[in-house]
C-alpha positions in Angstrom: 44.2 -56.0 -29.7 42.0 -55.6 -27.1 39.6 -57.5 -26.3 36.1 -57.4 -24.4 36.0 -59.5 -21.9 32.2 -61.2 -20.6 31.0 -62.9 -17.9 30.4 -66.3 -18.1 26.3 -65.8 -17.9 23.9 -67.4 -19.8 21.8 -65.4 -23.1 19.2 -62.9 -21.3 17.2 -65.3 -23.4 18.2 -68.0 -20.8 18.1 -66.3 -17.6 14.6 -64.6 -18.7 13.4 -68.3 -18.6 14.6 -69.4 -15.7 13.4 -66.2 -13.9 9.7 -66.2 -15.1 9.6 -70.2 -15.2 12.7 -71.4 -12.6 12.4 -72.7 -8.8 10.7 -75.2 -7.2 7.6 -74.8 -9.1 9.2 -75.0 -12.3 11.5 -78.1 -11.6 8.6 -80.1 -10.2 6.1 -78.9 -13.2 4.4 -77.2 -10.8 2.1 -74.8 -13.0 1.4 -72.4 -10.0 4.5 -71.9 -9.0 5.7 -71.6 -12.4 2.6 -68.7 -12.8 3.5 -67.0 -9.2 7.1 -66.7 -10.4 6.5 -65.3 -13.7 3.9 -62.8 -11.6 6.6 -62.0 -9.3 9.9 -61.2 -12.1 7.0 -59.4 -14.2 6.4 -57.0 -11.2 10.4 -56.8 -10.2 10.9 -53.3 -11.6 8.4 -52.1 -9.1 10.6 -53.4 -6.4 13.6 -51.4 -8.3 12.1 -48.6 -8.9 11.1 -48.5 -4.6 14.3 -49.0 -3.7 16.0 -46.2 -5.9 13.0 -43.3 -4.5 14.3 -44.6 -0.8 17.6 -44.4 -1.5 17.2 -41.1 -3.1 14.8 -39.9 -0.4 17.7 -40.6 2.4 20.3 -38.9 0.6 21.6 -35.7 2.3 22.6 -34.2 -0.7 19.6 -34.7 -2.5 17.7 -33.0 0.5 19.8 -30.3 1.0 19.9 -29.4 -2.7 15.7 -29.6 -2.8 15.3 -27.3 0.0 18.3 -24.9 -0.8 16.4 -24.8 -4.2 13.1 -24.0 -2.4 14.8 -21.8 0.2 16.2 -19.8 -2.9 12.7 -19.4 -4.7 10.6 -18.2 -1.5 13.3 -15.7 -0.6 13.2 -14.4 -4.0 9.8 -14.2 -4.1 9.7 -12.4 -0.7 12.1 -10.0 -1.9 9.8 -9.5 -5.2 6.8 -8.8 -2.8 8.6 -6.3 -0.3 9.8 -4.3 -3.2 6.9 -4.0 -5.0 5.0 -3.0 -1.9 7.7 -0.4 -0.6 6.3 3.4 -2.0 9.6 5.0 -3.8 9.7 8.8 -2.0 11.2 11.7 -3.8 11.5 15.0 -2.4 11.5 18.5 -4.1 12.3 21.8 -2.1 10.8 25.2 -3.4 12.1 28.8 -2.5 8.6 30.7 -3.5 4.8 30.2 -3.2 4.9 29.7 -7.2 7.2 26.9 -7.0 5.1 25.3 -4.2 2.3 25.9 -6.3 3.5 23.9 -8.9 4.8 21.2 -7.2 1.7 20.6 -5.5 -0.2 20.5 -9.1 2.6 17.8 -10.0 1.6 15.8 -6.4 -1.6 15.9 -7.2 -1.1 14.6 -10.7 -0.1 11.4 -9.8 -2.3 8.5 -10.8 -4.6 11.2 -10.9 -6.1 10.6 -14.9 -8.7 13.6 -14.8 -5.4 15.9 -13.7 -4.3 18.6 -16.5 -1.1 16.5 -17.1 -1.7 12.9 -15.5 1.1 11.0 -14.3 0.6 7.4 -13.7 3.0 6.2 -11.8 2.5 3.8 -9.1 3.9 3.5 -5.8 5.5 6.7 -5.6 5.6 9.4 -3.1 6.5 13.1 -3.2 7.3 15.7 -0.5 7.3 19.1 -0.6 9.7 21.1 1.3 9.7 25.0 1.3 13.0 26.9 2.4 13.2 30.6 2.6 15.3 31.5 -0.6 17.2 29.8 -3.5 20.4 29.3 -1.8 18.7 27.1 1.1 16.8 25.5 -1.6 20.0 24.0 -3.3 22.0 23.4 -0.3 19.4 21.1 0.7 20.1 19.1 -2.7 23.6 19.1 -1.8 23.0 17.6 1.4 20.6 15.2 -0.1 17.9 16.5 2.0 15.9 17.0 -1.2 16.2 15.2 -4.6 15.8 18.0 -6.9 15.1 22.0 -6.5 12.5 23.8 -8.5 13.4 27.8 -8.8 12.6 30.5 -10.8 9.3 31.6 -11.8 6.5 31.1 -14.5 8.2 31.1 -18.1 11.6 30.4 -16.5 11.5 27.4 -14.2 14.8 25.6 -13.5 15.0 22.2 -12.1 18.1 22.1 -9.9 20.1 18.4 -9.1 23.8 17.5 -8.4 25.5 15.7 -10.9 21.1 14.9 -12.3 18.0 15.7 -12.2 15.7 12.5 -11.2 13.7 11.8 -14.6 10.8 11.3 -12.7 11.1 14.4 -11.1 11.9 16.1 -14.5 8.4 14.1 -15.9 6.3 15.3 -13.5 7.4 19.2 -13.3 7.5 19.4 -16.7 4.2 18.3 -17.4 2.5 20.3 -15.0 4.4 23.7 -16.3 3.5 22.6 -19.9 0.1 22.7 -18.8 0.2 25.3 -17.3 1.7 27.4 -19.9 -0.8 26.3 -21.9 -3.6 27.5 -19.9 -2.1 30.6 -19.7 -1.2 31.5 -23.3 -4.6 30.3 -24.1 -6.5 32.9 -21.9 -4.3 35.9 -23.3 -4.9 34.5 -26.9 -8.9 34.2 -26.1 -9.3 30.5 -26.2 -9.2 27.8 -24.5 -7.0 24.8 -23.7 -9.5 22.5 -25.4 -9.7 24.6 -28.5 -5.9 24.1 -28.6 -5.4 20.5 -28.1 -8.4 19.4 -30.3 -7.1 16.6 -32.5 -3.7 15.8 -30.3 -4.6 12.9 -28.7 -3.7 9.6 -30.2 -5.7 6.7 -29.2 -4.7 3.1 -28.4 -7.1 -0.3 -29.4 -5.3 -3.4 -28.6 -6.4 -6.3 -31.2 -5.7 -8.9 -28.0 -5.0 -7.6 -24.7 -4.8 -10.6 -22.6 -2.2 -11.5 -25.0 0.5 -8.9 -24.3 3.5 -10.1 -22.0 6.4 -8.3 -20.8 9.4 -9.6 -22.7 11.4 -9.7 -19.2 8.7 -11.6 -17.6 8.1 -14.2 -20.7 12.3 -14.2 -20.8 12.4 -14.8 -16.5 9.5 -17.7 -16.9 11.6 -19.3 -20.0 14.7 -19.5 -17.7 12.8 -21.0 -14.8 11.9 -23.8 -17.1 15.1 -24.1 -18.9 16.8 -24.1 -15.2 14.4 -26.4 -13.7 14.7 -29.1 -16.7 18.4 -28.6 -16.9 18.7 -29.2 -12.9 16.5 -32.4 -13.2 18.1 -34.1 -16.0 21.8 -33.3 -14.5 21.1 -34.5 -11.2 18.8 -37.3 -12.1 20.5 -38.4 -15.0 24.3 -38.9 -13.6 22.3 -40.7 -10.4 21.2 -43.5 -12.6 24.6 -43.9 -14.5 26.3 -43.8 -11.5 24.1 -46.4 -9.9 24.4 -48.5 -13.3 27.8 -48.2 -13.1 28.7 -49.1 -9.6 26.6 -51.9 -9.6 28.7 -53.2 -12.6 31.6 -52.6 -11.0 30.7 -54.4 -8.2 29.2 -57.3 -9.9 26.0 -57.2 -8.2 24.3 -56.7 -11.6 24.8 -60.5 -12.5 23.0 -61.5 -8.9 20.2 -59.0 -10.4 20.6 -60.6 -14.1 20.1 -64.0 -12.4 16.9 -63.5 -10.6 15.1 -60.7 -12.8 15.1 -59.8 -16.7 17.7 -56.6 -17.4 14.8 -55.1 -18.9 13.0 -55.0 -15.8 15.9 -53.4 -13.9 16.5 -50.8 -16.5 12.6 -50.0 -16.2 12.7 -49.7 -12.1 15.4 -47.1 -12.2 14.1 -44.9 -14.6 10.6 -44.9 -13.7 12.3 -44.6 -9.9 13.6 -41.7 -11.5 11.0 -40.1 -12.9 8.8 -40.1 -10.1 11.4 -38.4 -8.1 12.2 -35.9 -11.0 8.5 -35.1 -11.1 7.9 -34.9 -7.5 10.3 -32.4 -7.4 9.0 -30.6 -10.4 5.5 -30.5 -9.2 7.0 -28.9 -5.8 9.0 -26.0 -7.6 6.4 -25.4 -10.5 3.7 -24.9 -7.3 5.7 -23.0 -5.3 6.5 -20.2 -8.0 3.0 -19.9 -9.2 2.1 -19.5 -5.8 4.8 -16.7 -5.2 3.5 -15.4 -8.6 0.0 -15.0 -7.7 2.2 -12.1 -4.6 3.5 -10.2 -6.9 2.3 -7.2 -9.4 2.0 -10.0 -12.4 -0.9 -11.4 -10.7 -2.7 -11.6 -14.0 -0.2 -13.5 -16.1 -1.4 -16.7 -13.7 -3.5 -18.4 -15.9 -1.2 -18.1 -19.2 1.5 -19.3 -16.8 -0.2 -21.9 -15.1 -1.6 -23.4 -18.2 2.0 -23.2 -19.5 4.0 -25.0 -16.3 1.2 -27.6 -17.1 2.1 -28.6 -20.4 5.9 -27.8 -19.5 5.7 -30.4 -16.9 3.6 -32.8 -19.3 6.4 -32.6 -21.8 9.0 -32.9 -19.0 8.3 -36.1 -18.2 8.4 -37.6 -22.1 11.7 -35.7 -22.6 13.2 -37.2 -19.0 12.3 -40.2 -19.5 13.9 -41.0 -22.8 17.0 -38.8 -21.3 16.7 -41.4 -18.0 17.2 -44.4 -20.3 20.2 -42.5 -22.3 21.8 -42.0 -18.9 21.3 -45.7 -18.3 23.3 -46.6 -21.4 25.9 -43.8 -20.6 26.6 -45.7 -17.2 26.6 -49.7 -18.8 29.4 -48.5 -21.2 31.6 -47.6 -18.6 33.6 -49.9 -16.5 34.6 -47.5 -13.9 32.8 -44.5 -11.9 35.8 -42.3 -13.7 34.2 -43.5 -17.0 30.5 -41.4 -16.4 31.7 -38.0 -17.2 32.9 -38.9 -20.8 30.0 -41.4 -21.5 27.6 -38.9 -20.5 29.2 -36.0 -21.9 27.5 -36.3 -25.5 24.2 -36.0 -23.5 25.2 -33.2 -21.3 26.1 -31.6 -24.6 22.5 -32.4 -26.2 20.6 -31.3 -22.8 22.6 -27.9 -22.7 22.0 -27.3 -26.6 18.2 -28.2 -26.5 17.5 -26.3 -23.3 19.1 -22.9 -24.1 19.0 -22.9 -27.5 15.5 -23.4 -26.8 15.5 -20.3 -25.0 17.2 -17.7 -26.4 16.1 -18.7 -30.0 15.0 -15.6 -31.8 10.9 -15.2 -32.3 9.6 -16.1 -35.5 9.2 -19.2 -37.6 12.3 -20.6 -35.6 10.8 -20.6 -32.4 8.1 -22.0 -33.7 9.9 -25.1 -35.6 11.8 -25.2 -32.7 8.8 -25.7 -30.3 8.1 -28.6 -32.1 11.8 -30.5 -31.8 11.8 -33.2 -28.9 13.6 -31.7 -25.8 13.6 -28.0 -26.8 9.7 -28.2 -27.2 9.7 -29.3 -22.9 11.1 -25.5 -22.7 10.2 -23.3 -26.0 6.9 -24.2 -26.2 6.1 -22.9 -22.7 7.5 -19.8 -23.5 4.9 -19.6 -26.6 2.0 -20.2 -24.8 3.0 -17.3 -22.2 3.1 -14.7 -24.7 0.1 -16.3 -26.6 1.6 -17.2 -30.0 0.8 -20.9 -29.9 -2.5 -21.8 -30.7 -4.6 -24.5 -28.4 -3.6 -27.7 -30.9 0.4 -27.0 -30.8 1.4 -28.4 -27.4 -0.5 -31.2 -28.5 0.8 -32.2 -31.4 4.1 -31.2 -29.9 3.5 -34.1 -27.3 2.8 -36.6 -30.0 6.0 -35.3 -31.8 7.9 -35.8 -28.3 6.2 -39.4 -27.4 6.9 -41.0 -30.9 10.4 -39.7 -30.7 10.8 -40.6 -26.8 9.5 -44.4 -28.1 12.5 -44.7 -30.7 15.1 -43.5 -28.3 13.9 -45.8 -25.7 13.6 -48.6 -27.7 17.2 -48.1 -28.9 18.2 -47.7 -25.7 17.2 -50.3 -23.6 18.8 -52.8 -26.5 22.2 -51.1 -26.1 21.5 -50.9 -22.0 21.0 -54.9 -22.3 23.9 -55.5 -24.8 26.5 -53.4 -22.8 25.7 -53.9 -19.0 27.2 -57.5 -18.7 30.3 -56.1 -21.1 33.6 -55.7 -18.8 37.2 -54.9 -19.7 37.1 -51.2 -21.2 35.3 -48.6 -21.7 32.8 -48.8 -24.7 32.3 -46.2 -27.5 28.7 -45.4 -28.6 29.8 -47.2 -32.0 30.9 -50.4 -30.0 27.6 -50.3 -27.9 25.3 -50.3 -30.6 27.1 -52.9 -32.9 26.8 -55.9 -29.5 25.2 -58.4 -30.7 21.9 -60.1 -28.0 
């Protein structure tokens, strides 16, 4: 049976006592020196956190990945802005004055609410090309000089295309021809169009006009939240695990343990990673909101901003708990190669929580998921975007996440302290939980 080797260092209670009260002051009975040593030890996590931040800020891979993500976001918004500002152009070929008149009515009806057959099509420009005969108009369609040709006459109009007729042109011409035929038939019957169409209009009334959100926009917003959370959890989580196992493998942790409590070491690593992750998230979310203001979805900016704020709040809580778990994964390993296996349960948890929160169907299950820790980081902002969450629900979700995170941190801190000084072989989660102080 393989035994787990333990370095001959005193229990944590002993070196914590030495660290807090050690030094020359403790040895000579100098209470001032003892107090200063205790104060320095209590703030040791700040030194560790500062070191973690500075090392990461000098990491070329971290800088490149951050700048690359920012560049992708800026390019995506630039393309969206350029495409939204570009008007779609359609060309209709006509071969008679009557056809030109119908096509002109269709052009005039674009965006005109008072037109007989209004067509509220945004960013659309339509031009009319007149040809001497039907053959020439059809040749223009074949050659690609026109999108469709309007041929025939009153009562027998025909739209000619190549392999299909553009649906926008069909809608425009169809509505104008229908309105023109209705007016002609009404005049022949000795009545008016208004009398013939009386009672045929269906009005619309919205109970919550500000709560309606495009499903595509909601999905994109949710996917962005998932991507950012997943990227941060993997990038910084594995960084913590690798940092822990490197210190353990090189036995630097033995020196650190003799100087500061392991609890302070863990706190410093987690806070350093959280500061970096939060800074990155604020930067990405800020760029996203600024980019949204330049798109056609500017009206969604208030709801998006509120959802983003709650996302950041829930992100911090969930990330701190995950960071502690990744530190445990690093403490359980003995080599850098072991981190992949000790971290795999965490990776599975993150994938299920984030992508499950994105693809869970709307309804009672989505409401339940918006209160589940980690998953609520994604699901609650999605509900806030579509307006289905009350004002108090994100507060309740945050309280639940805080309680769950506190329990996870409590257990993880103890498992970390028990596992970090264990060498010889990789530990399992069951073995790590059974280790004594």
